[in-house]
MARGUGU-774115 format. One record per residue: x, y, z of N, C-alpha, C in turn; residue in three letters. Coordinates in pm, whole numbers, plus 32768, in hexadecimal, padded with zeros to 4 digits. Layout:
! residues N
XYZXYZXYZALA/...
//
This chain:
! residues 272
CA93B4040BD9CAAFB4490C57CA2EB45A0CA6MET/CA34B43D0D28C9BDB4470D7BC993B4D90D8CARG/C912B4F00D82C8DDB5770D91C8D1B5980E25VAL/C901B60C0E4BC8F9B6380ED7C86BB6640EF6GLN/C836B6390F67C7AFB6600F8EC7B0B6EB0FCESER/C73AB7280FD7C730B7AB1016C75AB7A510A8LEU/C733B73D10EFC759B730117CC7F0B725118AALA/C830B6DE1131C8C2B6D41135C903B75B1117GLU/C8CAB7A510B8C8FCB82B109DC8F2B882111BMET/C881B8761160C86CB8C711D8C8D7B8A81240ALA/C8F4B82A1256C95AB80412B9C9E4B836128DVAL/C9FFB834120CCA7FB86811DBCA8FB8FC11FDGLU/CA23B94811EECA27B9D71213CA3CB9E412AAVAL/C9F3B99712F8C9FBB9A11389CA84B97C13BFLEU/CACDB929137ACB51B8FE13A9CBC3B94D136BTHR/CBA4B9B91325CC09BA1512F1CC15BA8B1351THR/CC8FBAA9137FCCA1BB0A13EBCCA9BB9B13BAALA/CCFABBB61355CD10BC40132BCC91BC7D12F0ASP/CC70BCF7131ACBF3BD3412F0CBE8BD48125BGLY/CC50BD7C121CCC4BBD91118ACC43BD0C1141ARG/CC8CBCA71170CC88BC231130CC00BBE11145GLU/CBCABBEE11BCCB47BBB411DBCADCBBEE117FLYS/CADEBC731170CA75BCB21120CA89BC97108BTHR/CB05BC8F105DCB1DBC6D0FD0CAEBBBE00FB2ALA/CB07BB83100CCAD9BAF90FF9CA40BAF30FFDLEU/CA03BB39105EC972BB391066C931BB730FEAGLY/C96BBBDE0FB5C931BC1B0F3DC940BBBE0EC4ARG/C9B0BB770EBDC9C3BB170E4FC95EBAA40E5AALA/C948BA740ED2C8E6BA080EE4C858BA380EC6HIS/C838BAB20EEDC7B3BAE90ED0C79FBAF40E39ALA/C806BB230DF2C7FCBB2E0D60C7E7BAA50D21ALA/C82EBA400D54C81FB9B80D1DC793B9810D39ALA/C75FB99B0DB0C6D8B96D0DD2C670B9A80D74TRP/C677BA2A0D5DC612BA6B0D09C627BA4B0C75PHE/C6A3BA370C4BC6BDBA140BBFC681B98C0B9DALA/C681B9300BFFC64EB8A90BE6C5BAB89A0C04ALA/C580B8FD0C48C4F8B8EE0C7FC491B8CB0C15ARG/C493B90D0BA4C42AB8FB0B3FC457B8A10ACCASP/C4C1B8540AE1C4F1B7F90A7AC4B7B76D0A91THR/C4DAB7110A38C4ADB6870A48C4EFB6440ABFALA/C55FB67D0AEFC5A7B6410B5FC5C1B6A90BCCLYS/C558B6D10C15C56FB72C0C86C5C6B6E80CEFPRO/C60FB7370D3CC665B6FF0DA2C611B6BE0E11LEU/C63FB64E0E46C5F5B60F0EB4C604B6600F35PRO/C59EB6590F89C5A8B69A100CC605B64A1066ILE/C5F2B5C8106BC64DB57010B3C645B57F1149GLY/C6A6B541118CC6B1B546121EC745B5561240ARG/C760B5A612A5C7E9B5B612D7C7E1B5ED1364ALA/C83FB5C813B8C83FB5F11444C88FB6721455GLU/C84DB6E01478C897B75D148BC8E4B75B150EPRO/C950B7A81519C99AB7AE1597C947B7F61602PRO/C961B7DC1682C918B82416EBC92AB8BB16E2PRO/C9A3B8E516BBC9C1B97316A9CA0DB9831626ARG/C9F5B9EE15DCCA3EBA01155FCAD0BA251578PRO/CB24BA071516CBB0BA31151DCBB8BAC8151BALA/CC17BAFF1566CC26BB8F1572CCB9BBB51564ARG/CCD5BC2B152FCD61BC58152BCD96BC7115B7PRO/CE1BBC7A15C4CE59BC951645CE2BBD1C167CVAL/CE1DBD7C1628CDEABE00164CCD67BE181602ARG/CD04BE581640CD0BBEA716BBCD0CBE53173APRO/CD45BE8F17A4CD37BE561828CCA4BE601850GLU/CC6CBDF21884CBDFBDEF18AACBD2BE051940LEU/CB82BE681965CB6FBE8F19F1CADEBE7D1A1ALEU/CAC8BE731A9BCA40BE771AD0C9FFBEFB1AA9ALA/C97CBEFC1A8FC93BBF781A63C95ABFF11ABBPRO/C95EBFDC1B3EC977C04D1B99CA06C0811B90SER/CA62C02F1B57CAEEC0571B4FCB12C09A1ACAALA/CAB7C0971A69CAD3C0D919E9CACEC16F19FDVAL/CB38C1B919D7CB38C24A19EECAC2C28E19ABPRO/CA8EC2F219EFCA1BC33B19BBCA44C38C1941ARG/C9EBC38D18DCCA07C3D71860C9D1C466186BARG/CA23C4C81848C9F9C5541848CA06C58817B9ARG/C99AC580176BC9A5C59A16DAC9BFC62B16B5PRO/C9CAC6841716C9EDC70E16F5CA7DC71E16C9GLY/CAD2C6BD16E7CB5FC6C216BFCB79C65F164ESER/CBE4C67715FDCC05C6151594CC1DC58915CCPRO/CC62C581163ECC7AC4FE167BCBF9C4BB16A5GLY/CB9BC50B16D5CB1BC4D316FDCACCC49E1686GLY/CAD7C4E21615CA90C4B2159ECAD3C4351566ARG/CB57C42D1570CB9CC3B1154BCB6CC33F15A4ILE/CB61C35A1627CB32C2F21683CAA3C2C61662ALA/CA4FC326163BC9C6C3051614C9C4C2AB159ALEU/CA14C2CD1534CA1AC27A14BDCA56C1F114DBLEU/CAB7C1EC1535CAF3C16B155ACA88C1111599HIS/CA34C14C15EDC9C7C0FE162AC967C0CB15C0ALA/C949C11F155BC8F0C0F414EFC92FC08214A1VAL/C9B1C08C1482C9F6C020143AC9ECBF9E1488ALA/C9FDBFA6150CC9F5BF2D155FC968BEF1155BHIS/C904BF45155FC879BF161554C862BED214CEILE/C894BF0F1462C87DBED713DCC8C4BE5213CBGLU/C93DBE441402C984BDC513F5C93BBD581443LEU/C908BD7A14B9C8B8BD1A1504C839BCF614B8ASN/C7FEBD571472C785BD3B1426C7A1BCDA13B4ALA/C816BCE71374C83CBC86130CC837BBF91346VAL/C879BBE813B8C87DBB6313F6C7F4BB361427ASP/C7A5BB92145DC720BB6C148DC6CABB34141DLEU/C6D1BB7113A7C67DBB431338C6AFBABE1300HIS/C733BAB012F2C766BA2F12C1C750B9C11329TRP/C759B9E313A9C73DB9811411C6ABB955140DASP/C651B9B413F7C5C2B99213EAC5ADB92C137BLEU/C5F0B9411309C5E2B8E71297C613B85B12B9ILE/C68AB85212F5C6C4B7CE1311C67FB78A1387ALA/C667B7D513F1C638B799146EC5ABB75F1461ARG/C558B79C140EC4CDB7701405C4AFB72E137FPHE/C519B6FE133CC504B6BC12BAC4C0B63412CASER/C4B6B6041347C471B585135EC3DAB5961367ASP/C3ABB6131367C31CB62D1370C2E2B64512E5GLN/C26CB60F12C8C233B61E1241C201B6AC122APRO/C247B6F511D6C222B77E11B4C225B78E111DMET/C1D1B7E710E6C1D4B8011056C25BB83A102BPRO/C27BB8270FACC2FBB85E0F7AC2FEB8F60F84ARG/C289B9360F80C286B9C60F8FC2BFB9F51014GLY/C2B3B9A3107BC2F0B9C210FDC386B9D310ECPHE/C3C4B97710A5C456B97D1091C47BB9F01034TYR/C429BA080FCEC443BA7C0F77C44CBAFD0FC9ASP/C3ECBB0E1025C3E9BB891074C465BB9810CBASP/C48EBB2D110EC4FDBB3A116DC584BB3C1127TRP/C58EBAFD10B3C60ABB0C1065C616BB9D1035VAL/C5A8BBD61008C5ABBC620FDCC5CEBCBE1050LYS/C593BCA510C6C5B2BCF7113BC645BCEA1160ALA/C67ABC701160C707BC5C1181C761BCA4111EALA/C73CBC9F109FC78ABCE41037C78ABD7B104DASP/C717BDB11070C70FBE411089C75ABE691108GLU/C757BE15116FC7A4BE3411E7C83ABE3611C8GLU/C866BDDB1171C8F3BDDC1148C915BE5E1100ALA/C8BCBE8910A9C8D0BF0A1066C8D8BF7B10CBLYS/C880BF79112EC87FBFE31194C902BFE511E2HIS/C932BF6F120AC9B1BF681253CA21BFA81202PHE/CA28BF871183CA93BFBC112FCA86C0521119ASN/CA0AC083110BC9F6C11310FDCA2AC15E1178LEU/CA0CC12A11EFCA38C16C1269CACFC15D127BILE/CB06C0EA1258CB98C0DC125DCBDDC13F1201CYS/CBA4C154118BCBDCC1B81130CBDBC243116FASP/CB6FC26311B5CB66C2E511FACBD1C2F01266CYS/CBE0C28812B6CC45C28A1320CCD1C29F12E7LEU/CCEEC259127ACD73C264123FCD89C2EE1202GLU/CD20C32911CACD2CC3B11195CD44C4171204ALA/CD1BC3F5127ECD2DC44D12F2CDACC42C1340MET/CDFFC3D31309CE7EC3B21348CE76C34613B1GLY/CE0CC2F713B2CDFDC28C1413CDDEC20B13CASER/CDB0C1A61412CD8BC12713D5CD3CC0D6143AHIS/CCF1C0721408CCA9C0181462CD0FBFC614B1TYR/CD00BFC51534CD5FBF82158BCDB6BFE315D8GLY/CDB3C06215B3CE07C0C515F5CDD4C0E71681ALA/CD55C0CF169CCD17C0F3171CCCD7C077175ALEU/CCC2C07617DCCC7AC0051819CBE8C00417EDPRO/CBA8BF9117FDCB1DBF8117D0CACFBF301837ALA/CA4EBF2E1823C9EBBEEE187AC9F9BE561872HIS/CA0CBE1518E4CA21BD8318E5C99FBD3418E5ALA/C92EBD761900C8B3BD2C1916C859BD19189EGLY/C88ABD3E1825C82FBD4117B4C807BCB71782MET/C850BC5017A6C82BBBC91779C7CABB8517D9TRP/C7AABBC61848C756BB8618ADC6CDBB621876ARG/C694BBB91821C610BB9C17E9C611BB1B1799ALA/C680BB021752C68BBA861705C696BA0D1761ALA/C6E5BA1A17CCC6F5B9AA1829C671B98B186FGLU/C62BB9F21899C5AFB9DD18E3C542B99E188DASP/C546B9B6180BC4DCB98417B2C50FB9171753THR/C57AB8D4177BC5B9B8721722C55DB7FE16FDALA/C4F7B7E5174EC49CB7741732C40CB7A21720HIS/C3FBB82316FEC373B85816F5C36DB8BB1681ASP/C33CB88E160FC336B8E31599C2DBB95B15AFLEU/C266B94515EAC20DB9B71606C24FBA1B1664LEU/C296B9E816C8C2DCBA401724C348BA9116DEGLY/C390BA501682C3F9BA971637C3BBBB0715E3ARG/C34EBAEA159EC30EBB50154BC2D8BBC315A1LEU/C2A2BBA21615C26CBC0A166CC2D9BC67169EALA/C348BC2E16CCC3AEBC80170FC40BBCC516ACVAL/C436BC821642C49CBCBF15EBC45EBD23158AVAL/C410BCFA1525C3DCBD6214CCC371BDBB150BPRO/C319BD80155FC2A3BDCB158BC2BCBE201607MET/C32BBE0A164CC350BE6116BDC3D3BEA9169FVAL/C440BE5F168AC4C2BE9F167AC4CBBEF115FALEU/C4A3BEB6158AC4ACBF02150CC442BF701507GLU/C3D0BF591544C36BBFC4154AC3A1C03B1599ALA/C3F4C02115FEC430C08F1648C488C0E415EDARG/C4C8C0A4158CC517C0F0152CC4C3C15514DFGLY/C446C13314C2C3EEC191147EC3D2C20B14D5LEU/C3D4C1F8155AC3BBC26615B5C431C2C715BFASP/C4ABC29015C0C520C2E315E1C56EC3151568VAL/C560C2D414F5C5B3C2FB1483C596C3881450THR/C519C3B7144CC505C4411420C555C4A71472PRO/C561C49114F4C5B0C4EB1547C643C4E61523GLY/C677C4701502C703C46514D9C71AC4AB1454MET/C6BCC49A13F7C6C8C4DE1376C6D1C575138BILE/C680C5A813E6C680C6381400C704C667143CGLU/C742C6171491C7C5C63C14C9C82BC650145AILE/C833C5F213FDC897C5FC1393C871C667132DPHE/C7F1C67D1318C7C7C6EC12C1C7F2C77112FCARG/C7DDC780137EC7FEC7FE13C1C893C81C13BBARG/C8E6C7B413B8C976C7C813B5C9AFC7C01326HIS/C957C7B812C2C984C7BA1237C9D0C73F120BGLY/C9BAC6CF124ECA02C652122DC9AAC5FE11D1GLU/C9B6C61A1150C956C5E610EEC964C55010D8THR/C9DEC51B10E0C9EFC48C10C7C9A7C43A1132GLN/C9BAC45F11B0C978C417121DC8E0C4291215ALA/C8B6C4A311F6C826C4BB11EBC7E9C463117DARG/C82BC45C110AC7F6C40C109BC7F2C37810BFALA/C85AC3471105C85CC2BA112CC7E9C29A118BALA/C7D1C2F211EBC765C2DC124BC6DCC2E51208LEU/C6D0C33911A2C651C341115AC634C2BF110FGLU/C69CC28010D6C68BC1FD1096C65DC19610FDVAL/C6A0C1941170C67DC13511D9C5EDC14A1207ILE/C5C8C1C5121DC542C1E5124DC4D7C1B511EBTYR/C4EEC1CC116AC48DC1A31104C47EC10B10FDALA/C4EEC0C3110BC4EAC03210F7C4C4BFE51176GLU/C4D9C02111EBC4B7BFDA1266C420BFC81277GLU/C3D1C01E1239C33FC00D1241C318BF82120FVAL/C355BF5911A0C333BED51169C35CBE6511C7ALA/C3CABE741210C3F6BE0A1269C393BDF712DCHIS/C362BE671311C2FABE5D1378C27CBE1E133CVAL/C25EBE4312C0C1E8BE0D127DC1F4BD761266ALA/C26CBD471245C27EBCB61236C260BC6F12BATYR/C291BCA81328C275BC6C13AAC1E1BC6813C7GLY/C19CBCD913B0C10DBCDF13C9C0C0BC7D136FSER/C0E7BC7912F1C0A1BC211292C0A9BB8E12BCLYS/C123BB6012DAC133BAD212F8C105BAB11385TRP/C10ABB1113E2C0D1BAFD1467C03ABAE7145BPHE/BFF8BB3E1410BF68BB3113FDBF44BAB213B0ASN/BF98BA8E1350BF80BA141301BF85B999135DTRP/BFE9B99413B3BFF5B921140EBF81B91D1471LEU/BF59B99114A4BEE7B9941500BE67B96914B9CYS/BE56B995143CBDE2B96B13EEBDE1B8D513D8GLY/BE54B89D13BBBE5EB80D13A7BE3AB7C01427ARG/BE62B7FB1499BE4BB7B81519BDC4B7DC1559ASP/BD7CB83B151BBCFAB8631552BD04B8B015D4GLY/BD6EB90215E4BD81B950165EBD76B9E61640THR/BD60BA3416A7BD52BAC51699BDDDBB041695ASP/BE06BB421624BE8EBB771619BEB2BBDD1685PRO/BE55BC3416A7BE73BC9A170BBE8FBC5B1793LYS/BE3CBBFC17BDBE4FBBBB183EBED2BB6B1840GLU/BEEFBB2517D2BF6ABAD717CABFE4BB3417CEVAL/BFDCBBA31786C04ABC051784C065BC381811PHE/BFFEBC611857C010BC9418DFC050BC2A193AHIS/C021BBAF192FC058BB431982C0EBBB2C1965THR/C10FBB2718E5C199BB0718C0C1F9BB7918E0LEU/C1CEBBF518CAC226BC6518EAC23EBC6C1981VAL/C1D7BC5719CEC1E9BC561A60C245BBE31A8CARG/C242BB751A43C296BB021A68C328BB161A40ARG/C33EBB4B19C7C3C5BB491990C40EBBD0198DTYR/C3C5BC3D198DC408BCBF197DC42ABCF71A07PHE/C4A9BD151A1CC4D7BD3B1AA1C4E2BDD21AB4HIS/C4C5BE1E1A4CC4C2BEAE1A59C434BEDD1A70GLY/C41CBF5A1A50C394BF8F1A5AC376BFDF19DCSER/C2F9BFDD19B3C2CFC02A193EC2AEC0B7196CLEU/C2F5C1181934C2E8C1A21962C2BEC1FD18EFLYS/C256C24D1903C235C2B318A0C29FC32118A4PRO/C2A3C378183EC242C38217D0C256C3151767PRO/C1E5C2ED172DC1E6C28A16C2C1CCC2CE163CPHE/C20BC29A15D4C1F2C2CB154CC177C2801518ASN/C103C2B01540C088C2641526C06BC2571491GLU/C08EC2BD1442C073C2B613B3C0C4C2471371ALA/C147C241138FC19BC1DA1351C17CC14F138ALYS/C15BC149140AC134C0C81443C0B4C0951400ARG/C055C0ED13E8BFDAC0C413A3BFF8C0961315ALA/C051C0DE12D1C07AC0B71249C0B5C02A1248GLU/C0F7C00612B7C134BF8112C3C0D4BF1812FAALA/C055BF3C130DBFF2BEDB133CBFF3BEC613D2GLY/C022BF2B141DC02ABF2014AEBFCCBF8814EBLEU/BF52BF611511BEF0BFC21545BF0EBFEB15D4PRO/BEDBC05E15FFBEF8C0901687BED1C03216F7PRO/BE64BFE416E5BE3ABF8E1754BE97BF161767ASP/BEFBBF061710BF63BEA21728BFCABED7178CPHE/BFF7BF54177BC068BF8317CBC043BFE0183DTYR/BFD8C02E1833BFB8C08918A1BF9CC0421925TRP/BF53BFD31929BF40BF9019A9BFC3BF6319EAPRO/C026BF3F1998C0A8BF1819CEC0F2BF911A05LEU/C0E2C00419C6C11FC07E19FBC0DDC0A41A7FALA/C05BC08F1A88C014C0AF1B05C03EC0511B75GLU/C05FBFD31B53C094BF761BB6C110BFAF1BF9ASP/C162BFF51BA9C1E1C0291BDAC1D0C0AC1C25ALA/C153C0DC1C2DC13AC1581C76C158C1D31C23GLY/
//
């Protein structure tokens, strides 16, 4: 029987629509990758063409960012809406990491690069399921509310630029999660909702590594090319990121992830 390559596994995840099925498949593929990694027959990285956009369930309805109802976490419904938004972010993160693996498998990278992103994708799948469990315990589910339609734009904009993908996804978007998650944890702590608080604490602890993977491989590629990582980062974020970097920043966690202040503060100053 022919052995499935990692890139083919990635495309299989990307073309699975249901969130629970997508994450179960991704976790199974991650387990297979790591089980074979240190054997005499590690799985091949291979090549496979990812879809332009990942398969998605019929629900949630995807709206323009300005049309998504504002979340007011002081009410139970508002906290459900907040968790629903987190679940949507985590499901997109699953696809972003598997897309990174498949889309750039034609570029010569060490196997450790794939180890890092398979691990990140596996953890994002865990995060999605943790938040879905919280929603269901609160009488809701993923898909019950509308969600942000623009979350795949970063992938589309950087589809042919590995450095750009690393700059925008882990080093900007996921780094933003380090800034805002402590405040979300405090909301659920204040309301005595221990399951949601515990899930967010797991996410917060593990997202540091995902930002660190981005920083590590961004710096590695710049070192290989003999370019200044800070200057390249500023150029790529200005080119590809359509939002603005806004303080306050979680400088301690960003530093832990290998993201120094002189990378992001100048971009925040650009935005006024």
